[in-house]
C-alpha positions in Angstrom: 40.9 -121.4 -236.2 37.5 -121.5 -234.4 35.9 -118.2 -233.3 35.3 -119.8 -229.8 39.3 -120.1 -229.4 39.8 -116.6 -230.4 37.3 -115.4 -227.7 38.9 -117.3 -225.2 42.4 -115.8 -225.9 40.6 -112.5 -225.8 39.0 -113.4 -222.1 42.5 -114.2 -220.9 44.2 -111.2 -221.9 41.3 -109.1 -220.2 41.8 -111.3 -217.2 45.4 -110.6 -217.2 45.0 -106.8 -217.4 42.2 -106.7 -214.6 44.9 -108.6 -212.3 47.3 -106.1 -213.3 44.8 -102.8 -212.4 43.7 -104.7 -209.2 47.4 -105.0 -208.1 48.0 -101.2 -208.9 44.7 -100.6 -207.0 45.8 -102.5 -203.8 48.9 -100.4 -203.6 48.5 -97.7 -201.2 49.1 -94.4 -202.6 50.7 -91.2 -201.1 47.0 -89.7 -201.1 45.7 -92.4 -199.2 48.5 -92.7 -196.6 47.6 -88.8 -196.0 44.2 -89.3 -195.6 44.8 -92.3 -192.9 47.4 -90.1 -191.1 44.7 -87.3 -190.9 41.9 -89.6 -189.6 44.5 -90.9 -187.1 45.4 -87.3 -185.9 42.0 -86.1 -185.8 41.1 -87.2 -181.8 44.5 -85.1 -181.2 43.1 -82.3 -182.8 39.8 -82.2 -181.4 41.3 -82.7 -177.8 43.6 -79.4 -178.5 41.3 -77.3 -180.5 37.7 -78.5 -179.1 36.2 -75.1 -179.6 37.4 -74.9 -183.4 36.5 -78.6 -184.2 33.9 -77.9 -186.5 36.2 -75.6 -188.7 39.0 -77.9 -188.7 37.0 -81.0 -189.4 35.3 -79.0 -192.4 38.6 -77.9 -193.6 40.3 -81.5 -193.4 37.1 -83.0 -195.2 37.0 -80.5 -198.0 40.9 -80.9 -198.8 40.6 -84.6 -198.7 37.8 -84.5 -200.9 39.3 -81.9 -203.3 42.5 -84.3 -203.2 40.0 -87.4 -203.8 38.4 -85.6 -206.7 41.8 -84.9 -208.2 43.1 -88.5 -207.6 39.8 -89.8 -209.1 40.4 -87.5 -212.2 43.8 -88.8 -212.4 42.8 -92.3 -212.1 40.3 -92.1 -214.6 42.4 -90.4 -217.1 45.2 -93.1 -216.5 42.6 -95.8 -216.9 41.4 -94.2 -220.0 45.0 -94.0 -221.3 45.8 -97.5 -220.2 42.5 -99.0 -221.8 43.3 -97.1 -225.1 46.8 -98.3 -225.1 45.5 -101.9 -224.1 43.1 -101.6 -226.9 45.5 -100.7 -229.4 47.9 -103.6 -228.2 45.1 -105.9 -227.9 44.0 -105.0 -231.6 47.5 -105.5 -232.8 47.7 -108.5 -230.6 44.7 -110.0 -232.1 46.0 -109.5 -235.7 49.1 -111.2 -234.6 47.5 -113.8 -232.9 45.4 -114.4 -235.7 48.2 -114.9 -237.9 50.0 -116.9 -235.4 46.8 -118.8 -234.6 46.3 -119.7 -238.2 50.0 -121.1 -238.3 49.8 -122.8 -234.9 46.3 -123.4 -234.0 46.4 -127.2 -234.3 50.1 -127.6 -232.6 49.2 -125.6 -229.5 45.6 -126.5 -229.1 46.2 -129.0 -226.3 49.0 -126.7 -224.5 46.8 -123.7 -224.3 43.9 -125.8 -222.8 46.3 -126.8 -220.0 47.8 -123.5 -219.5 44.2 -122.0 -219.4 43.3 -124.1 -216.8 46.4 -123.3 -214.6 45.9 -119.5 -215.3 42.3 -119.8 -214.3 43.6 -121.5 -210.9 46.1 -118.6 -210.5 43.6 -115.9 -210.8 41.2 -117.5 -208.6 43.8 -117.7 -206.1 45.1 -114.1 -206.6 41.4 -113.0 -206.5 40.9 -114.7 -203.2 43.9 -113.0 -201.7 42.7 -109.6 -203.0 39.3 -109.8 -201.7 40.7 -111.0 -198.2 43.2 -107.9 -198.1 40.5 -105.6 -199.2 38.1 -106.9 -196.2 41.1 -106.7 -193.9 41.6 -102.9 -194.9 37.9 -102.2 -194.6 37.9 -103.4 -191.2 40.9 -101.7 -190.2 39.3 -98.5 -191.5 35.8 -99.3 -189.9 37.6 -100.0 -186.7 39.5 -96.5 -186.9 36.4 -94.6 -187.5 34.7 -96.2 -184.7 37.3 -95.3 -182.3 37.3 -91.5 -183.8 33.4 -91.4 -183.4 33.5 -92.9 -180.0 36.1 -90.2 -178.8 34.3 -87.3 -180.5 31.0 -88.5 -178.8 32.8 -88.3 -175.3 34.0 -84.9 -176.1 30.6 -83.8 -177.1 29.0 -85.1 -174.1 31.6 -83.8 -171.8 31.3 -80.2 -173.5 27.5 -80.6 -173.4 27.8 -81.3 -169.5 30.2 -78.1 -169.0 27.6 -76.0 -171.0 24.9 -77.2 -168.7 26.8 -76.4 -165.6 27.7 -73.2 -167.0 24.2 -72.3 -167.7 22.9 -73.6 -164.5 25.5 -71.4 -162.5 24.7 -68.2 -164.6 21.0 -68.7 -164.3 21.3 -69.5 -160.4 23.6 -66.2 -160.1 21.2 -64.0 -162.2 18.3 -65.4 -160.1 20.0 -64.6 -156.8 20.9 -61.2 -158.3 17.2 -60.5 -159.4 15.8 -61.8 -156.0 18.4 -59.7 -154.0 17.5 -56.5 -156.3 14.0 -57.1 -155.9 14.2 -57.5 -152.3 16.3 -54.2 -151.9 13.9 -52.1 -154.0 11.0 -53.4 -152.2 12.7 -52.3 -148.8 13.6 -49.1 -150.1 10.0 -48.5 -151.6 8.6 -49.5 -148.2 11.2 -47.4 -146.1 10.2 -44.4 -148.5 6.6 -44.7 -148.5 6.5 -45.3 -144.7 8.5 -42.2 -143.8 6.8 -40.0 -146.3 3.5 -41.4 -145.5 4.0 -41.2 -141.7 5.4 -37.6 -142.1 2.6 -36.1 -143.9 0.0 -37.7 -142.0 1.5 -36.4 -138.9 2.3 -33.0 -140.3 -1.2 -32.5 -142.0 -3.0 -34.1 -138.8 -1.3 -31.7 -136.7 -2.0 -28.5 -138.8 -5.8 -29.7 -139.2 -5.9 -30.3 -135.4 -4.5 -26.7 -134.7 -6.9 -25.0 -137.2 -9.8 -26.8 -135.6 -8.7 -25.6 -132.2 -8.3 -22.2 -133.4 -11.6 -22.2 -135.0 -13.3 -23.7 -132.0 -11.5 -20.7 -130.0 -13.0 -17.9 -132.4 -16.2 -19.6 -131.9 -16.0 -19.3 -128.2 -14.5 -16.1 -128.2 -17.4 -14.8 -130.2 -19.9 -16.2 -127.5 -17.7 -14.4 -124.9 -17.7 -11.1 -126.8 -21.6 -11.3 -126.9 -21.6 -11.7 -123.4 -19.3 -9.0 -122.9 -21.4 -6.6 -125.1 -24.4 -6.9 -122.7 -22.0 -5.6 -119.6 -20.9 -2.2 -121.5 -23.0 -0.3 -119.3 -21.3 -1.5 -116.3 -18.0 -0.9 -117.9 -18.8 2.7 -118.7 -19.3 3.2 -114.9 -15.8 1.7 -114.1 -13.9 3.9 -116.9 -13.7 7.0 -115.2 -10.8 8.8 -116.8 -9.1 8.7 -120.2 -5.8 7.0 -118.7 -7.7 4.3 -117.1 -9.7 3.7 -120.4 -6.6 3.6 -122.7 -4.8 1.4 -120.1 -8.0 -1.1 -120.3 -7.8 -1.0 -124.2 -4.1 -2.0 -124.0 -4.8 -4.8 -121.5 -7.7 -6.2 -123.7 -5.8 -6.1 -126.7 -2.7 -7.8 -125.1 -5.0 -10.5 -123.6 -6.6 -11.2 -127.1 -3.1 -11.5 -128.7 -1.8 -13.9 -125.9 -5.0 -16.1 -126.5 -4.8 -16.1 -130.4 -0.9 -16.0 -131.0 2.2 -17.6 -129.5 4.8 -15.4 -127.6 7.3 -15.6 -130.9 4.5 -14.4 -133.1 4.1 -10.8 -131.7 5.8 -8.6 -129.4 4.9 -5.6 -127.1 6.6 -1.8 -127.0 8.2 -2.1 -130.5 10.3 0.8 -132.0 9.4 1.0 -135.8 11.9 1.5 -137.2 14.5 0.4 -134.6 16.2 3.8 -134.5 12.8 5.4 -133.8 12.0 6.8 -130.3 8.1 5.9 -130.9 7.1 2.8 -129.6 4.0 0.9 -130.5 2.0 -1.0 -128.0 2.0 -4.2 -130.0 3.2 -5.4 -133.2 2.6 -9.0 -134.9 5.8 -10.6 -136.2 5.5 -11.6 -140.0 8.2 -13.5 -141.9 10.5 -11.1 -143.9 12.4 -11.4 -147.0 13.8 -15.2 -147.9 17.1 -15.8 -146.2 16.7 -12.7 -144.2 16.2 -13.1 -140.4 14.8 -9.4 -140.1 10.9 -9.5 -139.4 8.3 -7.4 -140.8 5.8 -5.9 -138.0 2.2 -5.6 -138.4 1.5 -2.4 -135.8 -1.6 -2.5 -134.0 -2.4 0.4 -131.5 -5.6 0.5 -129.1 -7.8 3.7 -129.3 -10.8 4.7 -126.9 -12.2 8.2 -127.6 -14.8 7.5 -124.9 -16.1 11.0 -124.1 -16.9 11.7 -127.8 -18.5 8.3 -128.0 -20.5 9.0 -124.7 -21.7 12.3 -126.1 -22.9 10.7 -129.3 -24.9 8.1 -127.2 -26.5 10.8 -125.1 -27.5 12.6 -128.0 -28.9 9.7 -129.5 -30.9 8.9 -126.5 -32.1 12.4 -126.1 -33.4 12.2 -129.9 -31.6 15.3 -130.7 -30.9 15.2 -134.3 -28.7 18.1 -134.7 -26.5 17.1 -131.5 -26.5 13.6 -132.8 -25.1 14.8 -136.2 -22.4 17.1 -134.4 -21.2 14.7 -131.9 -20.9 12.1 -134.8 -18.8 14.5 -136.9 -16.7 15.1 -133.9 -16.2 11.4 -133.2 -15.2 11.2 -136.8 -12.5 13.7 -136.5 -11.0 12.2 -133.5 -11.0 8.9 -135.4 -8.9 10.4 -138.4 -6.7 12.4 -136.0 -5.8 9.0 -134.2 -5.2 7.2 -137.5 -3.1 10.1 -139.2 -1.0 9.7 -135.8 -0.7 6.0 -136.1 0.5 6.3 -139.6 3.1 8.9 -139.0 4.5 6.8 -136.2 4.4 3.3 -137.1 4.0 2.7 -140.8 7.5 2.4 -141.8 8.1 -0.1 -144.6 10.2 -2.2 -145.0 10.6 -2.5 -141.3 6.6 -2.7 -141.1 3.8 -3.4 -143.3 2.3 -0.7 -145.5 -0.7 -0.7 -143.2 -1.4 -0.4 -139.4 -4.3 -1.7 -137.3 -6.3 0.4 -135.1 -8.3 -1.6 -132.4 -11.4 -0.1 -130.8 -11.9 -2.5 -127.7 -15.8 -2.1 -127.6 -18.2 -3.5 -130.3 -20.5 -0.6 -130.0 -17.7 2.0 -130.8 -16.6 0.0 -133.6 -20.2 -0.4 -135.0 -20.6 3.3 -134.6 -17.2 3.9 -136.5 -18.0 1.6 -139.6 -21.5 3.0 -139.8 -20.1 6.4 -140.8 -20.4 6.7 -144.7 -16.9 6.5 -146.0 -14.9 6.7 -143.1 -13.4 3.2 -143.1 -12.2 3.7 -146.8 -10.9 7.1 -146.1 -8.9 5.9 -143.3 -7.5 3.0 -145.5 -6.8 5.3 -148.4 -5.3 8.4 -146.6 -3.9 6.9 -143.7 -3.3 3.3 -144.4 -5.1 2.3 -141.1 -7.4 -0.8 -141.0 -10.0 -0.1 -137.9 -10.9 -3.4 -136.0 -13.0 -4.3 -133.3 -12.9 -7.4 -130.8 -14.5 -9.9 -133.0 -13.0 -8.8 -136.1 -9.6 -8.7 -134.8 -10.0 -12.1 -133.5 -10.8 -13.3 -137.1 -7.9 -11.4 -138.5 -5.5 -13.0 -136.0 -6.8 -16.6 -136.4 -6.4 -15.9 -140.4 -2.9 -15.0 -139.6 -2.2 -18.0 -137.4 -3.6 -20.2 -140.2 -1.1 -18.3 -142.5 1.6 -19.1 -140.0 0.9 -22.8 -139.9 0.3 -22.9 -143.8 3.8 -21.4 -144.1 5.5 -23.8 -141.8 3.8 -26.8 -143.8 5.2 -25.3 -147.1 8.8 -25.3 -145.5 8.3 -28.6 -144.5 6.8 -29.9 -147.9 9.9 -28.2 -149.6 12.0 -30.4 -147.5 9.9 -33.4 -148.3 10.2 -32.5 -152.1 14.0 -32.2 -151.7 14.1 -35.7 -150.4 11.9 -36.9 -152.9 13.9 -35.2 -155.6 17.2 -36.8 -154.2 15.2 -40.4 -154.1 14.3 -39.9 -157.7 17.6 -39.2 -159.1 19.0 -42.4 -157.2 15.9 -44.4 -158.8 17.2 -43.1 -162.2 20.8 -44.4 -161.4 19.3 -47.6 -160.2 17.2 -48.0 -163.6 20.7 -47.4 -165.5 22.2 -50.3 -163.4 19.3 -52.4 -164.6 19.6 -51.7 -168.2 23.4 -52.2 -168.1 22.7 -55.7 -166.4 19.9 -56.3 -169.0 22.6 -55.6 -171.7 24.9 -58.1 -170.3 22.5 -61.0 -169.7 21.7 -60.4 -173.4 25.2 -60.9 -174.4 25.6 -63.9 -172.1 22.4 -65.4 -173.7 23.8 -65.0 -177.3 27.1 -66.5 -176.6 25.6 -69.5 -174.8 23.3 -69.8 -178.0 26.1 -69.6 -180.4 28.0 -72.3 -178.4 25.0 -74.5 -178.7 24.7 -73.9 -182.3 28.5 -74.9 -183.0 28.0 -77.9 -180.8 24.8 -79.0 -182.9 26.8 -78.2 -186.0 29.8 -80.4 -184.7 27.6 -83.2 -184.0 25.9 -83.1 -187.4 29.4 -83.1 -189.1 30.3 -86.1 -186.9 27.3 -88.0 -187.9 28.1 -87.4 -191.3 31.6 -89.0 -190.7 30.0 -91.9 -189.3 28.7 -92.8 -192.8 32.1 -93.3 -194.1 32.3 -96.7 -192.4 29.4 -98.0 -194.6 30.9 -99.4 -197.8 29.3 -98.6 -201.0 30.1 -99.2 -204.8 29.5 -95.9 -206.8 30.4 -95.6 -210.3 30.5 -91.8 -209.9 33.4 -92.2 -207.6 35.5 -94.7 -209.1 34.4 -97.8 -207.0 35.7 -96.2 -203.5 34.6 -98.3 -200.5 32.4 -95.4 -199.1 30.7 -92.6 -200.3 33.1 -89.6 -199.7 31.4 -87.2 -201.9 28.1 -87.5 -200.5 29.8 -86.6 -196.8 31.5 -83.6 -198.4 28.4 -82.5 -200.2 26.6 -82.7 -196.8 29.5 -80.6 -194.9 29.1 -77.9 -197.6 25.5 -77.8 -197.0 25.8 -77.6 -193.4 28.3 -74.7 -193.9 26.0 -72.9 -196.2 23.2 -73.4 -193.5 25.4 -71.6 -190.7 
């Protein structure tokens, strides 16, 4: 028996084993059937659960991957067992064949040659049929995967279009809302500024104009007083008795008050207090306590001790020092007596101020009184009486008038501040609305970004699935027609990245 014949017998046995294993391989296993069923059901699952597509695909692929790995292990183990058994059987058969061949090599030589030729032809035909069936299976799988890929691509396009429309709608709505809010805020700001600016300009302009007018009147009054002072000599001849002189002082005081103040700011013949029988000639109305309509009166009484003043002037003209000193002291006594009377009759806080004004109708008399050393201070300290002449009383009334205007401005300013406080509170609420809107916009933006990331992840997984239709022989995966292991590894990498 030659060694070539023995090798030929071994080759024939190995071909038979290969054919047997190929037939077992072409028989569809339950695992492959479930896998094909999962692929056929993939479009329906994508349509029913679009927003969970990535998780479902990953779960199905992982499950199939584990099942395939298990099948690979079982198949490898089975192949190893079969190969081991076949190796043992081959060794045993070899031993028997060697014995049989040694006995029958010559008798079966021609028969084996013919049978070998027939077997080669049968094996070649079987191999051709197996290759054709395998190619047809590959075409079916490739066509199914192409349909799944097309459907998934269409779903992705529809989802992307819907997301783009949603983004455009949200963006347009937000833009319109921001534009409307900006326009409303600008109108509110312009309205507030216009009203505030107009009110302040109007009030301040009126106040400054009134102050300027009053100052101009004061200057005019000073000029008139200077001209009046030149006619004191003529006036002395007119004033012939005490009553007429007192009436002339009251008339002059009334005219001065009428020129400097409004009718609501002063009053004549006022009882201080209201239950008193004493009547002051004139009193200036001052504002009382807050939330109290009861006014506080500033008493003004005109006094004109003409006889004492005339005797003093005559003594001064004659140059008699003793007479001048004597008449000056007499004038002081008269002025002190009048101041005491004014204090007792008219100074009654809180109905009046804690001081009163004694009006001297001529500048000469006023100058003589204030010239006396310590007299003005004594009157203020002992009797709470302030002596005023025509010029100084005009200045005092002007100051009071300015004070009245300032008080009115302060009241109006408080009203403006109340309005501004209310506007500030409203603006605070408006800021809270903007902050809440910003948080909602951030939430919507994060939701859109999350949807975009999920869509891109599904696209990447589907691109990985497309590689299943590329057949590739791999020794690491038992000679499968495509690289499932690589696809599942890529899916796991994608999951870790997400």
